[in-house]
TITIZA-662481 format. One line per field, with one value per residue: residue in three letters; x, y, z of N, C-alpha, C, O, CB in turn. Coordinates in steps of 0.1 Angstrom, whole numbers, padded with zeros to 4 digits, always signed. Glycine has a CB too. Example, Ala and Ser with C-alpha at 12.3 -4.5 7.8 and 13.67 -1.06 7.14 Angstrom:
2
res: (ALA, SER)
n.xx: (+0132, +0128)
n.yy: (-0057, -0022)
n.zz: (+0078, +0071)
ca.xx: (+0123, +0137)
ca.yy: (-0045, -0011)
ca.zz: (+0078, +0071)
c.xx: (+0132, +0129)
c.yy: (-0033, +0000)
c.zz: (+0078, +0079)
o.xx: (+0142, +0134)
o.yy: (-0033, +0011)
o.zz: (+0085, +0080)
cb.xx: (+0113, +0141)
cb.yy: (-0045, -0006)
cb.zz: (+0090, +0057)
***
This chain:
71
res: (MET, THR, THR, GLN, CYS, LEU, PRO, PHE, PRO, VAL, PRO, ASP, GLU, ARG, ALA, HIS, TYR, PHE, VAL, GLY, GLN, TYR, ALA, ASP, MET, HIS, ASP, LEU, VAL, GLU, ASP, LEU, VAL, VAL, PRO, ASP, ALA, VAL, PRO, GLU, ALA, VAL, ALA, THR, VAL, LEU, ARG, THR, ALA, ARG, GLU, LEU, LEU, ARG, GLN, SER, TYR, TYR, CYS, TYR, GLU, PHE, SER, THR, VAL, TRP, ARG, SER, CYS, THR, PRO)
n.xx: (+0063, +0057, +0039, +0047, +0028, +0029, +0018, -0005, +0006, +0002, -0011, +0009, +0000, +0006, +0006, -0017, -0014, -0003, -0013, -0043, -0047, -0028, -0024, -0022, +0004, +0020, +0015, +0027, +0055, +0060, +0073, +0099, +0123, +0150, +0179, +0192, +0219, +0233, +0257, +0254, +0255, +0247, +0222, +0209, +0208, +0192, +0168, +0161, +0158, +0136, +0116, +0115, +0104, +0079, +0070, +0069, +0044, +0035, +0056, +0067, +0093, +0108, +0106, +0127, +0149, +0150, +0153, +0179, +0194, +0192, +0201)
n.yy: (+0869, +0843, +0812, +0785, +0763, +0730, +0712, +0685, +0652, +0639, +0610, +0592, +0589, +0564, +0546, +0531, +0509, +0490, +0490, +0496, +0517, +0538, +0525, +0498, +0496, +0486, +0459, +0453, +0456, +0440, +0414, +0421, +0417, +0426, +0408, +0396, +0391, +0408, +0435, +0465, +0489, +0481, +0471, +0495, +0508, +0491, +0492, +0518, +0519, +0501, +0517, +0538, +0525, +0520, +0547, +0553, +0553, +0578, +0591, +0579, +0574, +0568, +0541, +0530, +0530, +0507, +0486, +0492, +0485, +0458, +0425)
n.zz: (-0046, -0069, -0073, -0093, -0110, -0121, -0150, -0149, -0156, -0189, -0204, -0227, -0261, -0272, -0252, -0247, -0263, -0247, -0221, -0202, -0184, -0161, -0137, -0145, -0152, -0132, -0132, -0155, -0152, -0130, -0131, -0136, -0119, -0098, -0093, -0062, -0061, -0076, -0080, -0060, -0076, -0101, -0095, -0088, -0113, -0128, -0113, -0116, -0144, -0145, -0132, -0149, -0171, -0162, -0159, -0186, -0195, -0195, -0209, -0237, -0247, -0225, -0223, -0238, -0223, -0206, -0224, -0233, -0211, -0206, -0216)
ca.xx: (+0067, +0046, +0042, +0044, +0021, +0033, +0006, -0006, +0011, -0008, -0007, +0014, -0010, +0010, +0005, -0029, -0011, +0003, -0021, -0055, -0045, -0015, -0024, -0018, +0018, +0026, +0015, +0036, +0069, +0060, +0082, +0113, +0129, +0165, +0184, +0199, +0233, +0240, +0263, +0244, +0255, +0239, +0208, +0204, +0205, +0180, +0156, +0158, +0152, +0122, +0107, +0113, +0095, +0066, +0067, +0067, +0029, +0034, +0067, +0070, +0107, +0114, +0107, +0139, +0160, +0150, +0159, +0193, +0200, +0191, +0208)
ca.yy: (+0857, +0835, +0798, +0779, +0750, +0722, +0705, +0671, +0645, +0634, +0597, +0592, +0582, +0550, +0538, +0522, +0496, +0481, +0490, +0505, +0528, +0538, +0515, +0486, +0495, +0479, +0445, +0452, +0456, +0432, +0403, +0426, +0417, +0428, +0397, +0400, +0388, +0418, +0446, +0476, +0499, +0475, +0471, +0509, +0511, +0483, +0497, +0531, +0515, +0496, +0528, +0546, +0518, +0523, +0561, +0554, +0555, +0593, +0595, +0566, +0573, +0562, +0526, +0526, +0528, +0493, +0478, +0493, +0480, +0444, +0418)
ca.zz: (-0052, -0075, -0073, -0106, -0110, -0133, -0154, -0146, -0168, -0199, -0210, -0241, -0269, -0275, -0239, -0248, -0270, -0237, -0209, -0203, -0175, -0155, -0126, -0150, -0155, -0122, -0136, -0167, -0147, -0118, -0132, -0138, -0105, -0097, -0085, -0050, -0062, -0085, -0072, -0058, -0086, -0111, -0091, -0089, -0127, -0131, -0106, -0123, -0157, -0143, -0129, -0162, -0179, -0156, -0162, -0200, -0197, -0198, -0219, -0243, -0249, -0213, -0224, -0245, -0213, -0201, -0235, -0234, -0198, -0205, -0227)
c.xx: (+0055, +0049, +0038, +0039, +0024, +0020, +0007, +0000, -0001, -0003, -0002, +0003, -0007, +0008, -0007, -0026, -0006, -0006, -0033, -0054, -0032, -0013, -0019, -0003, +0026, +0026, +0025, +0051, +0070, +0071, +0097, +0120, +0144, +0170, +0192, +0214, +0241, +0246, +0253, +0244, +0247, +0225, +0202, +0200, +0193, +0168, +0151, +0152, +0138, +0112, +0105, +0104, +0080, +0061, +0065, +0053, +0027, +0045, +0072, +0085, +0114, +0115, +0119, +0150, +0161, +0156, +0174, +0201, +0199, +0197, +0198)
c.yy: (+0849, +0821, +0793, +0765, +0742, +0715, +0691, +0663, +0639, +0621, +0599, +0584, +0568, +0541, +0528, +0510, +0486, +0479, +0499, +0517, +0527, +0528, +0501, +0485, +0487, +0464, +0443, +0450, +0446, +0420, +0408, +0428, +0418, +0417, +0403, +0399, +0399, +0429, +0458, +0487, +0494, +0475, +0484, +0512, +0503, +0487, +0510, +0528, +0509, +0507, +0536, +0539, +0520, +0538, +0563, +0555, +0570, +0598, +0582, +0564, +0567, +0547, +0521, +0524, +0514, +0484, +0479, +0488, +0465, +0437, +0414)
c.zz: (-0057, -0074, -0087, -0104, -0123, -0137, -0150, -0158, -0176, -0204, -0224, -0249, -0273, -0264, -0241, -0256, -0259, -0225, -0211, -0195, -0168, -0144, -0132, -0153, -0144, -0126, -0147, -0162, -0135, -0119, -0134, -0125, -0106, -0088, -0073, -0052, -0070, -0076, -0071, -0069, -0098, -0108, -0091, -0103, -0131, -0125, -0112, -0136, -0155, -0140, -0141, -0171, -0175, -0160, -0178, -0204, -0201, -0208, -0225, -0245, -0237, -0215, -0231, -0235, -0209, -0211, -0236, -0221, -0197, -0217, -0238)
o.xx: (+0045, +0061, +0027, +0044, +0022, +0011, +0018, -0002, -0011, +0008, -0008, -0002, -0016, +0010, -0006, -0034, -0006, -0008, -0033, -0059, -0025, -0003, -0013, +0002, +0036, +0037, +0031, +0058, +0081, +0077, +0106, +0121, +0151, +0167, +0199, +0221, +0253, +0240, +0244, +0233, +0240, +0216, +0190, +0189, +0184, +0157, +0139, +0142, +0129, +0101, +0094, +0096, +0071, +0049, +0060, +0050, +0018, +0042, +0081, +0090, +0125, +0124, +0122, +0159, +0172, +0164, +0181, +0213, +0204, +0197, +0202)
o.yy: (+0847, +0817, +0795, +0757, +0747, +0712, +0685, +0668, +0635, +0620, +0606, +0574, +0560, +0529, +0517, +0500, +0474, +0468, +0508, +0528, +0517, +0522, +0493, +0474, +0482, +0457, +0432, +0442, +0444, +0417, +0400, +0439, +0411, +0416, +0413, +0407, +0399, +0432, +0459, +0492, +0501, +0478, +0485, +0517, +0509, +0487, +0512, +0534, +0513, +0507, +0541, +0545, +0521, +0540, +0574, +0559, +0573, +0607, +0575, +0552, +0562, +0540, +0509, +0517, +0508, +0476, +0470, +0487, +0459, +0443, +0408)
o.zz: (-0050, -0075, -0092, -0097, -0134, -0129, -0149, -0170, -0171, -0208, -0232, -0245, -0276, -0265, -0235, -0255, -0262, -0220, -0219, -0199, -0168, -0142, -0125, -0155, -0147, -0124, -0148, -0168, -0129, -0109, -0135, -0120, -0114, -0076, -0074, -0045, -0070, -0065, -0079, -0072, -0105, -0116, -0095, -0106, -0138, -0131, -0114, -0140, -0164, -0145, -0144, -0178, -0183, -0163, -0182, -0215, -0209, -0216, -0219, -0244, -0238, -0209, -0230, -0238, -0208, -0208, -0239, -0221, -0188, -0228, -0248)
cb.xx: (+0075, +0043, +0033, +0057, +0006, +0044, +0005, -0021, +0020, -0011, -0017, +0028, -0013, +0024, +0002, -0041, +0000, +0016, -0013, -0067, -0056, -0012, -0037, -0026, +0024, +0018, +0001, +0035, +0073, +0046, +0078, +0112, +0126, +0168, +0194, +0195, +0236, +0231, +0276, +0248, +0269, +0244, +0207, +0214, +0217, +0183, +0159, +0171, +0161, +0122, +0113, +0126, +0098, +0066, +0077, +0074, +0021, +0036, +0079, +0064, +0113, +0106, +0095, +0143, +0157, +0136, +0152, +0197, +0193, +0176, +0214)
cb.yy: (+0849, +0839, +0791, +0779, +0751, +0711, +0706, +0667, +0633, +0644, +0587, +0585, +0590, +0550, +0547, +0529, +0499, +0487, +0494, +0497, +0529, +0552, +0514, +0483, +0510, +0480, +0441, +0464, +0470, +0425, +0394, +0440, +0404, +0442, +0388, +0391, +0375, +0424, +0452, +0483, +0502, +0461, +0465, +0519, +0508, +0468, +0499, +0540, +0505, +0486, +0537, +0548, +0503, +0521, +0570, +0543, +0551, +0601, +0603, +0565, +0587, +0565, +0522, +0536, +0538, +0489, +0481, +0508, +0486, +0440, +0405)
cb.zz: (-0041, -0089, -0062, -0115, -0108, -0129, -0170, -0143, -0163, -0210, -0209, -0242, -0282, -0280, -0227, -0254, -0280, -0233, -0197, -0198, -0165, -0149, -0119, -0163, -0155, -0109, -0141, -0176, -0143, -0116, -0142, -0145, -0098, -0091, -0094, -0038, -0069, -0096, -0079, -0045, -0091, -0114, -0076, -0084, -0136, -0128, -0091, -0124, -0163, -0131, -0118, -0169, -0179, -0141, -0157, -0208, -0185, -0185, -0211, -0256, -0252, -0201, -0232, -0255, -0201, -0198, -0248, -0236, -0187, -0204, -0222)
***
């Protein structure tokens, strides 16, 4: 049996327009707080969208998810 190693993620070339490094993505999403009053199903979607925005450092297309989940 062989073990497959996945490559390390490579930053998307467009990420530098927003932040200098992945660690800065935390600051970028810090104010995107999910209100306590929303139903859990809604909160789950918003938390997932926020995390996808953070991961858009590696896959720019993930940033479009947040925009589709917010008014």
